matplotlib code that plots the C-alpha trace (Angstrom):
import matplotlib.pyplot as plt

x = [63.2, 62.0, 58.4, 56.9, 53.2, 51.7, 48.3, 46.4, 43.2, 42.6, 41.2, 44.1, 41.8, 39.7, 39.3, 42.3, 44.6, 43.3, 44.0, 47.5, 48.3, 47.2, 49.5, 52.4, 51.7, 51.7, 54.9, 56.6, 55.7, 57.5, 60.7, 60.2, 61.3, 58.2, 57.4, 54.4, 53.6, 50.2, 50.2, 47.5, 49.7, 52.5, 53.1, 54.0, 53.1, 52.4, 54.9, 55.8, 56.7, 60.1, 61.9, 64.7, 64.8, 65.6, 68.0, 70.1, 69.2, 68.1, 65.6, 62.8, 64.4, 61.4, 62.3, 59.3, 57.9, 57.5, 61.3, 61.6, 58.7, 60.2, 63.5, 61.7, 59.9, 63.1, 64.8, 62.0, 61.6, 57.8, 55.7, 52.1, 49.8, 46.5, 43.7, 39.9, 38.4, 37.0, 34.9, 36.2, 39.9, 42.5, 42.6, 44.2, 46.8, 48.1, 47.7, 50.1, 52.6, 52.1, 52.8, 56.0, 57.2, 58.0, 61.5, 61.9, 62.0, 65.2, 65.4, 65.1, 62.2, 60.1, 62.5, 64.3, 62.6, 64.2, 63.6, 63.2, 65.7, 64.3, 66.1, 64.7, 62.4, 60.4, 56.9, 53.9, 50.7, 47.8, 45.0, 41.8, 38.6, 35.3, 31.8, 30.0, 29.4, 29.5, 33.0, 32.8, 32.4, 35.8, 37.6, 39.5, 41.2, 43.1, 44.0, 45.2, 47.4, 48.8, 50.1, 51.5, 53.3, 54.8, 55.9, 57.8, 59.6, 57.7, 58.1, 55.0, 51.8, 49.4, 45.9, 43.7, 40.2, 37.7, 34.1, 31.0, 33.1, 31.2, 31.7, 35.1, 35.3, 33.3, 36.3, 36.6, 33.4, 34.8, 36.9, 37.3, 39.0, 41.3, 42.4, 43.0, 45.3, 47.2, 47.6, 48.9, 51.5, 52.5, 53.0, 55.1, 57.4, 58.3, 60.2, 63.4, 63.4, 63.1, 65.9]
y = [176.7, 173.2, 172.5, 169.2, 168.3, 165.5, 164.4, 163.1, 162.0, 158.5, 160.1, 161.0, 163.4, 164.7, 168.3, 168.6, 166.9, 169.1, 172.3, 171.0, 170.2, 173.7, 175.1, 173.0, 173.8, 177.5, 177.2, 175.1, 177.8, 180.3, 178.2, 176.0, 172.4, 170.5, 167.0, 165.3, 162.1, 160.5, 159.1, 156.6, 154.7, 154.3, 151.5, 153.0, 152.9, 155.6, 156.6, 153.7, 155.9, 154.2, 157.6, 156.4, 159.8, 161.3, 158.6, 157.3, 159.2, 162.6, 161.1, 158.6, 155.1, 153.3, 152.4, 152.3, 154.4, 157.4, 157.7, 159.4, 161.7, 162.8, 163.5, 165.5, 167.7, 168.2, 169.4, 171.5, 175.2, 174.9, 171.8, 171.6, 169.4, 168.7, 166.8, 166.5, 166.8, 163.5, 163.2, 166.5, 166.0, 165.5, 162.2, 159.2, 159.0, 162.5, 162.1, 159.1, 161.3, 164.2, 161.8, 160.7, 164.3, 163.9, 163.1, 166.8, 167.8, 167.9, 165.8, 169.0, 170.5, 170.9, 173.5, 174.6, 177.6, 176.5, 172.8, 171.9, 170.1, 171.7, 174.6, 178.0, 179.9, 177.0, 177.6, 175.2, 175.4, 173.6, 172.9, 171.6, 170.7, 169.8, 169.0, 171.3, 174.8, 176.4, 177.8, 177.8, 174.0, 172.3, 175.7, 174.2, 171.7, 174.6, 176.2, 172.9, 171.9, 175.4, 175.1, 171.6, 172.7, 175.7, 173.4, 171.1, 174.0, 175.8, 179.6, 180.4, 178.4, 179.4, 178.1, 177.4, 176.1, 175.0, 174.5, 173.1, 170.6, 167.3, 165.6, 164.5, 167.1, 170.0, 172.3, 172.2, 174.3, 176.8, 179.1, 181.5, 178.8, 177.7, 181.3, 181.8, 178.8, 179.9, 183.3, 181.8, 179.8, 182.9, 184.8, 182.0, 181.7, 185.3, 186.0, 186.8, 183.2, 181.6, 179.1]
z = [276.4, 277.3, 277.9, 279.0, 279.3, 281.4, 280.1, 283.0, 281.2, 280.0, 276.9, 274.6, 272.6, 275.5, 276.6, 278.9, 276.4, 273.6, 275.6, 276.6, 273.0, 271.8, 274.5, 273.2, 269.5, 270.3, 272.3, 269.6, 267.0, 269.2, 269.3, 272.4, 272.5, 273.5, 274.7, 276.2, 278.1, 278.1, 281.7, 281.0, 278.5, 281.0, 283.6, 287.0, 290.7, 293.2, 295.9, 298.2, 301.2, 301.3, 301.8, 299.5, 297.9, 301.3, 302.5, 299.7, 296.5, 295.3, 292.8, 293.2, 293.5, 291.9, 288.3, 286.0, 283.2, 285.5, 285.8, 282.4, 283.2, 286.5, 284.7, 282.0, 284.4, 286.4, 283.1, 281.8, 282.1, 282.0, 283.0, 281.9, 284.0, 282.2, 283.8, 284.0, 287.4, 288.4, 291.6, 292.9, 292.3, 289.6, 287.7, 289.5, 286.8, 287.6, 291.3, 291.2, 289.5, 292.0, 294.9, 293.2, 293.1, 296.8, 295.4, 294.3, 298.0, 300.0, 303.2, 305.3, 303.3, 306.5, 307.9, 304.7, 303.0, 299.8, 300.2, 296.5, 294.4, 291.2, 289.6, 290.6, 288.3, 286.9, 285.7, 286.0, 284.0, 285.6, 283.1, 284.7, 282.8, 284.3, 283.1, 285.6, 284.3, 287.8, 288.2, 292.0, 291.8, 292.4, 292.6, 295.6, 293.3, 291.6, 295.0, 296.5, 293.6, 293.1, 296.7, 296.0, 292.8, 294.6, 297.5, 295.2, 293.6, 290.9, 291.2, 289.2, 288.7, 286.0, 286.6, 283.5, 284.1, 281.5, 282.8, 281.1, 279.2, 279.8, 276.4, 275.3, 272.5, 274.0, 274.1, 270.4, 270.3, 272.9, 270.7, 273.6, 275.8, 273.0, 272.3, 276.0, 276.3, 273.2, 274.6, 277.9, 275.9, 273.9, 277.1, 278.6, 275.6, 274.7, 271.4, 273.4, 274.7, 271.3, 270.6]

ax = plt.figure().add_subplot(projection="3d")
ax.plot(x, y, z, "-o")
ax.set_aspect("equal")
plt.show()
């Protein structure tokens, strides 16, 4: 099983990255092949609305550091998207990636009920962290991106939210959250799928 994580935070050791890395460590211990990309360290642009992926290619025609990330997500069985919530949305780094996933959609995706170029059965894990303790705050972020991830072809989307994580290392004092993300990874990579 291949798992790839996209770290959307500019903090390489922040709360969302910490949870994503714990997910990957647990999955690796269970036999998964894991890989991660810290988006903030890459040089890339957002979607240019050129529609090249609908006219002349079945991938994004922009060639930058995001090319390898798009390929890795396409090849993975599970993709982990980890981000803090900034100003009521995912980080800008991850949003630029999400916009570029337009290339995963077929030219007729508006009318085709199976309009994704991704292999069927893929899973996504969306890890969202926020400073506010109120779980109703920014709940719409999870709902909105769950819909987007399903649109681009993920069969299952697991939502994992960590609230009241304002300081960069707050999650390290939240053993319950750490155990929950490890349990999610253990559930996603069952022993029968060990390679």
